[in-house]
DSSP file (Angstrom, degrees, kcal/mol; ACC not computed):
  #  RESIDUE AA STRUCTURE BP1 BP2  ACC     N-H-->O    O-->H-N    N-H-->O    O-->H-N    TCO  KAPPA ALPHA  PHI   PSI    X-CA   Y-CA   Z-CA
    1    1 A M              0   0    0      0, 0.0     2,-0.0     0, 0.0     5,-0.0   0.000 360.0 360.0 360.0 129.2    0.0    0.0    0.0
    2    2 A T     >  -     0   0    0      1,-0.1     4,-2.1     4,-0.0     5,-0.2  -0.224 360.0-105.8 -72.1 165.7    1.4    3.4   -1.0
    3    3 A F  H  > S+     0   0    0      2,-0.2     4,-2.2     1,-0.2     5,-0.2   0.916 122.3  50.3 -58.4 -46.5    1.7    6.3    1.4
    4    4 A E  H  > S+     0   0    0      1,-0.2     4,-2.6     2,-0.2    -1,-0.2   0.904 109.5  51.1 -63.2 -41.5   -1.2    8.1   -0.3
    5    5 A E  H  > S+     0   0    0      2,-0.2     4,-2.3     1,-0.2    -1,-0.2   0.874 108.8  51.4 -64.9 -35.4   -3.4    4.9   -0.1
    6    6 A R  H  X S+     0   0    0     -4,-2.1     4,-2.4     2,-0.2    -2,-0.2   0.912 111.1  48.1 -64.3 -42.8   -2.6    4.6    3.6
    7    7 A I  H  X S+     0   0    0     -4,-2.2     4,-2.3     2,-0.2    -2,-0.2   0.921 112.5  47.9 -63.6 -44.7   -3.6    8.2    4.2
    8    8 A N  H  X S+     0   0    0     -4,-2.6     4,-2.0     2,-0.2    -2,-0.2   0.878 112.1  49.8 -64.8 -39.0   -6.8    7.8    2.2
    9    9 A E  H  X S+     0   0    0     -4,-2.3     4,-2.2     2,-0.2    -1,-0.2   0.923 111.7  48.1 -62.1 -47.1   -7.7    4.6    4.1
   10   10 A A  H  X S+     0   0    0     -4,-2.4     4,-2.5     1,-0.2    -2,-0.2   0.874 110.4  52.2 -63.0 -37.8   -7.1    6.3    7.4
   11   11 A L  H  X S+     0   0    0     -4,-2.3     4,-2.2     2,-0.2    -1,-0.2   0.903 108.0  51.0 -68.6 -37.0   -9.3    9.3    6.3
   12   12 A K  H  X S+     0   0    0     -4,-2.0     4,-2.3     2,-0.2    -2,-0.2   0.935 112.0  47.9 -63.5 -43.3  -12.1    6.9    5.3
   13   13 A E  H  X S+     0   0    0     -4,-2.2     4,-2.2     1,-0.2    -2,-0.2   0.900 111.4  50.0 -61.4 -42.8  -11.9    5.3    8.8
   14   14 A A  H  X>S+     0   0    0     -4,-2.5     5,-2.5     1,-0.2     4,-0.7   0.864 109.9  50.8 -66.8 -34.4  -11.8    8.7   10.6
   15   15 A M  H ><5S+     0   0    0     -4,-2.2     3,-0.6     2,-0.2    -1,-0.2   0.923 110.2  48.9 -70.3 -40.7  -14.9    9.8    8.6
   16   16 A K  H 3<5S+     0   0    0     -4,-2.3    -2,-0.2     1,-0.2    -1,-0.2   0.889 115.7  44.3 -63.7 -38.1  -16.8    6.6    9.6
   17   17 A A  H 3<5S-     0   0    0     -4,-2.2    -1,-0.2    -5,-0.2    -2,-0.2   0.539 107.4-128.3 -83.9  -5.4  -15.8    7.1   13.2
   18   18 A K  T <<5 +     0   0    0     -4,-0.7     2,-1.2    -3,-0.6    -3,-0.2   0.889  48.1 164.4  58.3  40.1  -16.6   10.9   13.0
   19   19 A D     >< -     0   0    0     -5,-2.5     4,-2.3     1,-0.2    -1,-0.2  -0.751  15.5-177.3 -92.1  95.4  -13.1   11.6   14.4
   20   20 A E  H  > S+     0   0    0     -2,-1.2     4,-2.6     1,-0.2     5,-0.2   0.865  77.5  54.2 -66.1 -38.9  -12.7   15.3   13.6
   21   21 A A  H  > S+     0   0    0      2,-0.2     4,-2.2     1,-0.2    -1,-0.2   0.917 112.3  44.0 -64.2 -42.3   -9.2   15.6   15.0
   22   22 A T  H  > S+     0   0    0      2,-0.2     4,-2.9     1,-0.2     5,-0.2   0.899 113.3  51.5 -68.6 -40.5   -7.9   12.8   12.8
   23   23 A K  H  X S+     0   0    0     -4,-2.3     4,-2.4     2,-0.2    -2,-0.2   0.924 110.8  48.2 -61.3 -43.3   -9.8   14.0    9.8
   24   24 A R  H  X S+     0   0    0     -4,-2.6     4,-1.7     2,-0.2    -2,-0.2   0.921 113.8  46.9 -62.8 -45.2   -8.3   17.5   10.2
   25   25 A G  H  X S+     0   0    0     -4,-2.2     4,-2.2     1,-0.2    -2,-0.2   0.927 114.3  46.7 -63.9 -45.2   -4.7   16.1   10.6
   26   26 A L  H  X S+     0   0    0     -4,-2.9     4,-2.7     1,-0.2    -2,-0.2   0.879 110.2  52.4 -66.9 -37.1   -5.1   13.8    7.6
   27   27 A R  H  X S+     0   0    0     -4,-2.4     4,-2.3    -5,-0.2    -1,-0.2   0.867 108.8  51.4 -65.2 -35.4   -6.5   16.5    5.4
   28   28 A E  H  X S+     0   0    0     -4,-1.7     4,-2.5     2,-0.2    -2,-0.2   0.926 109.6  49.7 -64.7 -45.8   -3.6   18.7    6.3
   29   29 A I  H  X S+     0   0    0     -4,-2.2     4,-2.3     1,-0.2     5,-0.2   0.951 111.7  48.5 -58.5 -50.1   -1.2   15.9    5.3
   30   30 A K  H  X S+     0   0    0     -4,-2.7     4,-2.7     1,-0.2    -1,-0.2   0.903 110.6  51.6 -58.8 -41.5   -2.9   15.4    2.0
   31   31 A A  H  X S+     0   0    0     -4,-2.3     4,-2.4     1,-0.2    -1,-0.2   0.913 110.3  47.6 -61.7 -43.8   -2.8   19.2    1.4
   32   32 A Q  H  X S+     0   0    0     -4,-2.5     4,-1.9     2,-0.2    -1,-0.2   0.892 113.4  47.7 -67.8 -38.2    0.9   19.4    2.0
   33   33 A I  H  X S+     0   0    0     -4,-2.3     4,-2.0     2,-0.2    -2,-0.2   0.917 112.8  49.2 -67.4 -43.3    1.6   16.4   -0.2
   34   34 A L  H  X S+     0   0    0     -4,-2.7     4,-1.7     1,-0.2    -2,-0.2   0.898 109.1  52.7 -61.7 -41.5   -0.6   17.8   -3.0
   35   35 A L  H  < S+     0   0    0     -4,-2.4    -1,-0.2     1,-0.2    -2,-0.2   0.891 109.6  48.7 -61.6 -40.8    1.2   21.2   -2.7
   36   36 A A  H >< S+     0   0    0     -4,-1.9     3,-1.0     1,-0.2    -1,-0.2   0.869 110.5  51.7 -65.3 -38.0    4.5   19.4   -3.1
   37   37 A K  H 3< S+     0   0    0     -4,-2.0     3,-0.3     1,-0.3     5,-0.3   0.781 112.4  45.3 -69.9 -28.0    3.2   17.6   -6.1
   38   38 A T  T 3< S+     0   0    0     -4,-1.7    -1,-0.3     1,-0.2    -2,-0.2  -0.046  71.7 119.4-109.4  33.3    2.0   20.7   -7.8
   39   39 A D  S <  S-     0   0    0     -3,-1.0    -1,-0.2     4,-0.2    -2,-0.1   0.499  87.5-110.2 -76.6  -3.0    5.1   22.9   -7.2
   40   40 A G  S    S+     0   0    0     -3,-0.3    -2,-0.1     3,-0.1    -1,-0.1   0.297  97.4 101.6  95.2 -13.5    5.5   23.3  -10.9
   41   41 A S  S    S-     0   0    0      2,-0.1     3,-0.1     1,-0.1    -3,-0.1   0.746  78.1-138.6 -79.3 -22.5    8.6   21.1  -11.2
   42   42 A G        +     0   0    0     -5,-0.3     2,-0.1     1,-0.3    -1,-0.1   0.455  52.2 146.0  77.8  -0.2    6.7   18.1  -12.5
   43   43 A A        -     0   0    0      1,-0.1    -1,-0.3     0, 0.0    -4,-0.2  -0.441  51.9-116.1 -72.5 141.8    8.9   15.9  -10.3
   44   44 A E        -     0   0    0     -2,-0.1     2,-0.7    -3,-0.1    -1,-0.1  -0.450  24.4-124.2 -71.0 148.7    7.3   12.8   -8.7
   45   45 A I        -     0   0    0     -2,-0.1     2,-0.1     4,-0.0    -1,-0.1  -0.872  30.7-162.9 -97.0 117.0    7.1   12.7   -5.0
   46   46 A D     >  -     0   0    0     -2,-0.7     4,-2.1     1,-0.1     3,-0.2  -0.426  35.9 -97.0 -93.6 174.5    8.8    9.7   -3.6
   47   47 A E  H  > S+     0   0    0      1,-0.2     4,-2.1     2,-0.2     5,-0.2   0.849 123.0  57.1 -61.2 -35.6    8.5    8.1   -0.2
   48   48 A E  H  > S+     0   0    0      1,-0.2     4,-2.1     2,-0.2    -1,-0.2   0.917 109.5  45.3 -62.2 -43.1   11.6    9.9    1.1
   49   49 A R  H  > S+     0   0    0     -3,-0.2     4,-2.3     2,-0.2    -1,-0.2   0.878 109.8  54.0 -68.2 -37.0   10.1   13.3    0.2
   50   50 A E  H  X S+     0   0    0     -4,-2.1     4,-2.0     2,-0.2    -1,-0.2   0.892 109.2  49.6 -63.8 -38.3    6.7   12.4    1.7
   51   51 A I  H  X S+     0   0    0     -4,-2.1     4,-2.8     2,-0.2    -2,-0.2   0.910 109.4  51.7 -67.2 -43.1    8.6   11.5    5.0
   52   52 A Q  H  X S+     0   0    0     -4,-2.1     4,-2.3     1,-0.2    -2,-0.2   0.904 108.6  51.2 -61.1 -39.4   10.5   14.9    4.8
   53   53 A I  H  X S+     0   0    0     -4,-2.3     4,-2.2     2,-0.2    -1,-0.2   0.916 111.6  46.9 -62.1 -43.8    7.2   16.7    4.4
   54   54 A L  H  X S+     0   0    0     -4,-2.0     4,-2.5     2,-0.2    -2,-0.2   0.882 110.7  52.1 -65.8 -39.4    5.8   14.9    7.5
   55   55 A Q  H  X S+     0   0    0     -4,-2.8     4,-2.3     2,-0.2    -2,-0.2   0.912 110.0  48.9 -62.8 -41.1    8.9   15.6    9.5
   56   56 A K  H  X S+     0   0    0     -4,-2.3     4,-2.4     2,-0.2    -2,-0.2   0.908 111.9  49.1 -66.1 -41.2    8.6   19.3    8.7
   57   57 A M  H  X S+     0   0    0     -4,-2.2     4,-2.3     1,-0.2    -1,-0.2   0.911 111.0  49.9 -63.7 -40.4    4.9   19.3    9.6
   58   58 A A  H  X S+     0   0    0     -4,-2.5     4,-2.4     2,-0.2    -2,-0.2   0.897 110.4  49.8 -64.6 -41.3    5.7   17.5   12.9
   59   59 A K  H  X S+     0   0    0     -4,-2.3     4,-2.6     2,-0.2    -2,-0.2   0.926 110.2  50.7 -63.2 -44.8    8.4   20.1   13.7
   60   60 A Q  H  X S+     0   0    0     -4,-2.4     4,-2.6     1,-0.2    -2,-0.2   0.913 111.0  48.9 -60.6 -43.0    6.0   23.0   13.0
   61   61 A R  H  X S+     0   0    0     -4,-2.3     4,-2.8     2,-0.2    -1,-0.2   0.902 111.5  49.2 -64.3 -40.8    3.4   21.4   15.3
   62   62 A R  H  X S+     0   0    0     -4,-2.4     4,-2.4     2,-0.2    -2,-0.2   0.923 111.8  49.2 -64.0 -43.1    5.9   20.9   18.1
   63   63 A D  H  X S+     0   0    0     -4,-2.6     4,-1.7     2,-0.2    -2,-0.2   0.943 114.4  44.4 -60.6 -48.5    7.1   24.6   17.7
   64   64 A S  H  X S+     0   0    0     -4,-2.6     4,-2.7     1,-0.2     5,-0.2   0.920 111.4  55.1 -63.2 -42.5    3.5   25.8   17.8
   65   65 A L  H  X S+     0   0    0     -4,-2.8     4,-2.4     1,-0.2    -1,-0.2   0.912 106.1  50.3 -57.4 -45.9    2.7   23.5   20.7
   66   66 A S  H  X S+     0   0    0     -4,-2.4     4,-2.2     1,-0.2    -1,-0.2   0.885 112.1  48.0 -64.6 -37.1    5.6   24.9   22.8
   67   67 A I  H  X S+     0   0    0     -4,-1.7     4,-2.0     2,-0.2    -2,-0.2   0.922 111.9  48.9 -66.6 -44.9    4.4   28.5   22.2
   68   68 A Y  H  <>S+     0   0    0     -4,-2.7     5,-3.3     2,-0.2    -2,-0.2   0.873 111.4  49.8 -63.8 -38.0    0.8   27.6   23.0
   69   69 A V  H ><5S+     0   0    0     -4,-2.4     3,-1.5    -5,-0.2    -1,-0.2   0.930 109.7  51.4 -65.5 -46.3    1.9   25.9   26.3
   70   70 A E  H 3<5S+     0   0    0     -4,-2.2    -2,-0.2     1,-0.3    -1,-0.2   0.880 112.5  46.4 -56.4 -39.7    4.0   29.0   27.2
   71   71 A Q  T 3<5S-     0   0    0     -4,-2.0    -1,-0.3    -5,-0.1    -2,-0.2   0.380 113.0-120.7 -85.4   3.3    1.0   31.2   26.6
   72   72 A D  T < 5 +     0   0    0     -3,-1.5     2,-1.1     1,-0.2    -3,-0.2   0.854  60.9 150.6  57.6  37.5   -1.2   28.9   28.6
   73   73 A R     >< +     0   0    0     -5,-3.3     4,-2.4     1,-0.2     3,-0.3  -0.648  11.4 167.2 -96.5  74.3   -3.5   28.4   25.5
   74   74 A N  H  >  +     0   0    0     -2,-1.1     4,-2.2     1,-0.2    -1,-0.2   0.800  69.9  59.1 -64.5 -29.6   -4.6   24.9   26.4
   75   75 A D  H  > S+     0   0    0      2,-0.2     4,-1.3     1,-0.2    -1,-0.2   0.926 113.2  38.0 -63.3 -44.4   -7.4   24.9   23.8
   76   76 A L  H  > S+     0   0    0     -3,-0.3     4,-2.0     2,-0.2    -2,-0.2   0.846 114.2  55.8 -72.1 -37.6   -4.9   25.5   20.9
   77   77 A A  H  X S+     0   0    0     -4,-2.4     4,-2.4     1,-0.2    -2,-0.2   0.869 105.1  52.9 -66.6 -37.1   -2.3   23.2   22.5
   78   78 A D  H  X S+     0   0    0     -4,-2.2     4,-2.2     2,-0.2    -1,-0.2   0.927 109.0  49.4 -64.1 -44.0   -4.8   20.3   22.6
   79   79 A K  H  X S+     0   0    0     -4,-1.3     4,-2.4     1,-0.2    -2,-0.2   0.891 110.5  49.7 -61.3 -40.4   -5.5   20.8   18.9
   80   80 A E  H  X S+     0   0    0     -4,-2.0     4,-2.6     2,-0.2     5,-0.2   0.908 110.0  50.9 -64.7 -43.0   -1.8   20.8   18.1
   81   81 A R  H  X S+     0   0    0     -4,-2.4     4,-2.1     2,-0.2    -2,-0.2   0.890 110.4  50.7 -59.8 -39.3   -1.2   17.6   20.2
   82   82 A E  H  X S+     0   0    0     -4,-2.2     4,-1.7     2,-0.2    -2,-0.2   0.953 113.9  42.7 -64.3 -50.0   -4.1   15.9   18.3
   83   83 A E  H  X S+     0   0    0     -4,-2.4     4,-2.2     1,-0.2    -2,-0.2   0.848 111.9  54.3 -66.5 -34.5   -2.7   16.9   14.9
   84   84 A L  H  X S+     0   0    0     -4,-2.6     4,-2.8     2,-0.2    -1,-0.2   0.905 106.0  53.2 -63.9 -43.3    0.9   16.0   15.9
   85   85 A A  H  X S+     0   0    0     -4,-2.1     4,-1.0    -5,-0.2    -2,-0.2   0.879 108.9  49.4 -62.2 -37.4   -0.3   12.5   17.0
   86   86 A V  H >X S+     0   0    0     -4,-1.7     4,-0.7     2,-0.2     3,-0.6   0.947 112.5  47.4 -64.8 -48.0   -1.9   12.0   13.5
   87   87 A I  H >< S+     0   0    0     -4,-2.2     3,-1.4     1,-0.2     4,-0.5   0.921 109.6  53.1 -60.1 -44.5    1.3   13.1   11.7
   88   88 A E  H >< S+     0   0    0     -4,-2.8     3,-0.6     1,-0.3    -1,-0.2   0.743  95.7  68.9 -68.6 -21.2    3.5   10.9   13.9
   89   89 A R  H << S+     0   0    0     -4,-1.0    -1,-0.3    -3,-0.6    -2,-0.2   0.838 105.0  43.2 -60.8 -30.0    1.3    7.8   13.1
   90   90 A F  T << S+     0   0    0     -3,-1.4    -1,-0.2    -4,-0.7    -2,-0.2   0.466  93.6  94.6 -98.9  -4.4    2.7    8.0    9.5
   91   91 A L  S <  S-     0   0    0     -3,-0.6     3,-0.1    -4,-0.5    42,-0.1  -0.658  82.2-108.3 -84.7 143.6    6.3    8.7   10.3
   92   92 A P        -     0   0    0      0, 0.0    -1,-0.1     0, 0.0    -2,-0.1  -0.328  45.4 -85.9 -65.9 154.5    8.7    5.7   10.4
   93   93 A K        -     0   0    0      1,-0.1     2,-0.4    41,-0.0     0, 0.0  -0.371  47.1-121.8 -57.9 134.5   10.0    4.6   13.8
   94   94 A Q        -     0   0    0     -3,-0.1    40,-0.2    -2,-0.1     2,-0.2  -0.662  22.9-126.1 -83.1 132.4   13.1    6.6   14.7
   95   95 A L        -     0   0    0     38,-3.6    40,-0.3    -2,-0.4     2,-0.1  -0.511  21.8-128.9 -76.3 145.0   16.2    4.6   15.3
   96   96 A D     >  -     0   0    0     -2,-0.2     4,-2.4    38,-0.1     5,-0.2  -0.333  31.3 -94.3 -87.1 175.8   18.1    5.1   18.5
   97   97 A A  H  > S+     0   0    0      1,-0.2     4,-2.2     2,-0.2     5,-0.1   0.859 123.9  50.0 -63.9 -37.9   21.8    5.8   18.8
   98   98 A D  H  > S+     0   0    0      2,-0.2     4,-1.8     1,-0.2    -1,-0.2   0.935 111.9  46.8 -67.7 -44.2   22.8    2.1   19.4
   99   99 A E  H  > S+     0   0    0      1,-0.2     4,-2.1     2,-0.2    -2,-0.2   0.889 114.2  49.4 -61.2 -40.1   20.7    0.9   16.4
  100  100 A L  H  X S+     0   0    0     -4,-2.4     4,-3.2     2,-0.2     5,-0.3   0.881 105.8  55.8 -67.8 -38.9   22.3    3.7   14.3
  101  101 A T  H  X S+     0   0    0     -4,-2.2     4,-2.0     2,-0.2    -1,-0.2   0.927 109.4  47.1 -61.7 -44.5   25.8    2.9   15.3
  102  102 A V  H  X S+     0   0    0     -4,-1.8     4,-1.9     2,-0.2    -2,-0.2   0.949 116.2  44.0 -61.1 -52.0   25.4   -0.7   14.1
  103  103 A I  H  X S+     0   0    0     -4,-2.1     4,-2.2     1,-0.2    -2,-0.2   0.919 115.3  47.3 -59.6 -45.1   23.9    0.4   10.8
  104  104 A L  H  X S+     0   0    0     -4,-3.2     4,-2.6     2,-0.2    -1,-0.2   0.822 107.5  56.2 -70.5 -30.6   26.4    3.1   10.2
  105  105 A T  H  X S+     0   0    0     -4,-2.0     4,-1.8    -5,-0.3    -1,-0.2   0.932 111.0  44.4 -66.7 -43.4   29.4    0.9   11.1
  106  106 A A  H  X S+     0   0    0     -4,-1.9     4,-2.4     2,-0.2    -2,-0.2   0.906 113.6  51.4 -65.9 -40.9   28.2   -1.6    8.4
  107  107 A L  H  X S+     0   0    0     -4,-2.2     4,-2.3     2,-0.2    -2,-0.2   0.887 106.9  53.1 -62.8 -41.8   27.6    1.3    5.9
  108  108 A I  H  X>S+     0   0    0     -4,-2.6     5,-2.2     1,-0.2     4,-0.7   0.918 111.9  45.2 -61.6 -43.3   31.1    2.7    6.5
  109  109 A A  H ><5S+     0   0    0     -4,-1.8     3,-0.6     3,-0.2    -2,-0.2   0.915 111.0  54.7 -64.9 -43.1   32.6   -0.6    5.7
  110  110 A E  H 3<5S+     0   0    0     -4,-2.4    -2,-0.2     1,-0.2    -1,-0.2   0.880 113.1  40.1 -59.5 -43.0   30.3   -1.0    2.6
  111  111 A V  H 3<5S-     0   0    0     -4,-2.3    -1,-0.2    -5,-0.1    -2,-0.2   0.510 111.3-120.3 -87.3  -5.1   31.4    2.4    1.1
  112  112 A G  T <<5 +     0   0    0     -4,-0.7     2,-0.3    -3,-0.6    -3,-0.2   0.800  48.6 169.6  73.5  31.8   35.0    1.8    2.1
  113  113 A A      < +     0   0    0     -5,-2.2    -1,-0.2    -6,-0.2    -2,-0.1  -0.583  11.1 163.4 -77.9 136.6   35.3    4.9    4.2
  114  114 A T        +     0   0    0     -2,-0.3    -1,-0.1     1,-0.2    -5,-0.0   0.540  57.2  28.5-127.5 -14.4   38.6    5.1    6.3
  115  115 A S  S >  S-     0   0    0     33,-0.0     3,-2.3     1,-0.0    -1,-0.2  -0.919  85.9 -94.8-145.1 167.2   39.0    8.7    7.4
  116  116 A P  G >  S+     0   0    0      0, 0.0     3,-1.6     0, 0.0     4,-0.2   0.745 116.5  71.7 -56.7 -22.2   37.0   11.8    8.3
  117  117 A K  G 3  S+     0   0    0      1,-0.3     3,-0.4    30,-0.1     4,-0.2   0.740  91.5  58.5 -62.9 -21.8   37.6   12.9    4.7
  118  118 A D  G <> S+     0   0    0     -3,-2.3     4,-2.1     1,-0.2     3,-0.4   0.364  72.6 105.1 -88.1   4.0   35.1   10.3    3.6
  119  119 A M  H <> S+     0   0    0     -3,-1.6     4,-3.0     1,-0.2     5,-0.2   0.870  76.2  54.4 -59.6 -39.1   32.2   11.7    5.8
  120  120 A G  H  > S+     0   0    0     -3,-0.4     4,-2.2    -4,-0.2    -1,-0.2   0.912 108.7  48.7 -61.5 -41.1   30.4   13.2    2.7
  121  121 A K  H  > S+     0   0    0     -3,-0.4     4,-1.8    -4,-0.2    -1,-0.2   0.902 114.2  46.0 -63.0 -43.5   30.4    9.8    1.0
  122  122 A V  H  X S+     0   0    0     -4,-2.1     4,-3.0     2,-0.2    -2,-0.2   0.918 112.0  50.3 -66.6 -45.8   29.1    8.1    4.1
  123  123 A M  H  X S+     0   0    0     -4,-3.0     4,-2.4     1,-0.2    -2,-0.2   0.884 108.6  53.5 -62.9 -39.2   26.4   10.7    4.8
  124  124 A G  H  X S+     0   0    0     -4,-2.2     4,-1.5    -5,-0.2    -1,-0.2   0.941 112.9  42.5 -59.2 -47.9   25.2   10.5    1.2
  125  125 A A  H  X S+     0   0    0     -4,-1.8     4,-2.4     1,-0.2    -2,-0.2   0.896 113.8  53.0 -65.8 -40.5   24.7    6.7    1.5
  126  126 A A  H  X S+     0   0    0     -4,-3.0     4,-3.0     1,-0.2    -1,-0.2   0.893 103.8  56.0 -64.7 -38.2   23.2    7.1    5.0
  127  127 A T  H  < S+     0   0    0     -4,-2.4     4,-0.3     1,-0.2    -1,-0.2   0.923 111.4  43.9 -60.5 -43.0   20.6    9.6    3.8
  128  128 A K  H >< S+     0   0    0     -4,-1.5     3,-0.6     1,-0.2    -2,-0.2   0.924 119.1  42.1 -69.4 -42.3   19.4    7.1    1.1
  129  129 A Q  H 3< S+     0   0    0     -4,-2.4    -2,-0.2     1,-0.2    -1,-0.2   0.833 120.6  39.4 -74.1 -32.1   19.4    4.1    3.5
  130  130 A L  T >X S+     0   0    0     -4,-3.0     3,-3.6    -5,-0.2     4,-0.6   0.193  76.2 170.7-104.1  15.8   17.9    5.8    6.5
  131  131 A A  T <4 S-     0   0    0     -3,-0.6    -3,-0.1    -4,-0.3    -4,-0.1   0.032  77.8 -18.3 -37.6 108.0   15.3    8.0    4.8
  132  132 A G  T 34 S+     0   0    0      2,-0.3    -1,-0.3    -5,-0.1     3,-0.1   0.427 114.4  99.8  75.8  -0.7   13.2    9.4    7.7
  133  133 A K  T <4 S+     0   0    0     -3,-3.6   -38,-3.6     1,-0.1     2,-0.3   0.514  83.3  31.9 -98.2  -4.6   14.3    6.8   10.2
  134  134 A A  S  < S-     0   0    0     -4,-0.6     2,-0.3   -40,-0.2    -2,-0.3  -0.999  82.9-102.6-154.3 149.7   16.9    8.9   12.0
  135  135 A D     >  -     0   0    0     -2,-0.3     4,-2.3   -40,-0.3     3,-0.2  -0.559  30.4-137.8 -72.1 126.9   17.7   12.5   13.0
  136  136 A G  H  > S+     0   0    0     -2,-0.3     4,-2.4     1,-0.2     5,-0.2   0.837 100.9  54.1 -57.4 -37.2   20.3   13.9   10.6
  137  137 A K  H  > S+     0   0    0      2,-0.2     4,-2.5     1,-0.2    -1,-0.2   0.917 110.0  47.8 -64.7 -41.7   22.4   15.6   13.4
  138  138 A L  H  > S+     0   0    0      2,-0.2     4,-2.5     1,-0.2    -2,-0.2   0.914 110.7  51.1 -65.4 -40.4   22.6   12.3   15.3
  139  139 A V  H  X S+     0   0    0     -4,-2.3     4,-2.8     1,-0.2     5,-0.2   0.933 110.8  48.4 -61.3 -45.7   23.7   10.4   12.2
  140  140 A A  H  X S+     0   0    0     -4,-2.4     4,-2.6     2,-0.2    -2,-0.2   0.906 110.6  51.5 -60.7 -42.5   26.4   13.0   11.5
  141  141 A E  H  X S+     0   0    0     -4,-2.5     4,-2.3     1,-0.2    -1,-0.2   0.943 112.8  45.2 -60.2 -46.9   27.6   12.8   15.2
  142  142 A I  H  X S+     0   0    0     -4,-2.5     4,-2.6     2,-0.2    -2,-0.2   0.904 113.1  48.8 -67.2 -41.6   27.9    9.1   15.0
  143  143 A V  H  X S+     0   0    0     -4,-2.8     4,-2.2     2,-0.2    -1,-0.2   0.929 111.1  50.9 -61.3 -44.1   29.6    9.0   11.6
  144  144 A K  H  X S+     0   0    0     -4,-2.6     4,-0.6    -5,-0.2    -2,-0.2   0.931 112.5  46.3 -58.8 -46.9   32.1   11.6   12.7
  145  145 A K  H >< S+     0   0    0     -4,-2.3     3,-0.8     1,-0.2    -1,-0.2   0.895 113.1  49.5 -65.4 -39.8   32.9    9.5   15.9
  146  146 A L  H 3< S+     0   0    0     -4,-2.6    -1,-0.2     1,-0.2    -2,-0.2   0.826 109.6  52.0 -70.4 -30.5   33.2    6.3   13.9
  147  147 A L  H 3<        0   0    0     -4,-2.2    -1,-0.2     1,-0.2    -2,-0.2   0.542 360.0 360.0 -84.4  -5.3   35.5    7.8   11.3
  148  148 A Q    <<        0   0    0     -3,-0.8    -1,-0.2    -4,-0.6    -2,-0.1   0.489 360.0 360.0 -80.7 360.0   37.9    9.2   13.9
């Protein structure tokens, strides 16, 4: 099942259940994906790009949530929490540091990296292999440590 099919299926289920928060979140996801598809470039949206869009949406929701909590706007904070939960349902599980270390050690050997000068080559391969499954900063830190 494609990403878009999963979103459409979840939207149908939310409509049957009359779950307004989930419908709102799913419609926002669909709108962002559609916007990316119609950016004029004609480029197809692959799964990696869809994940990037969801990660950006999740970050925006977290930022808004922290502002609403600071301002004691619980009504708006609750809506952000609901929409963030919907977005996070469709994001891949994030790998922890130990899991990443194992994967990146194997990847370093696979690409033949032997020094910090090879970091770009490793990061390029890691980006493709770990699409949306790990925080880029954490990946860079681990690669840097492994190449020293």
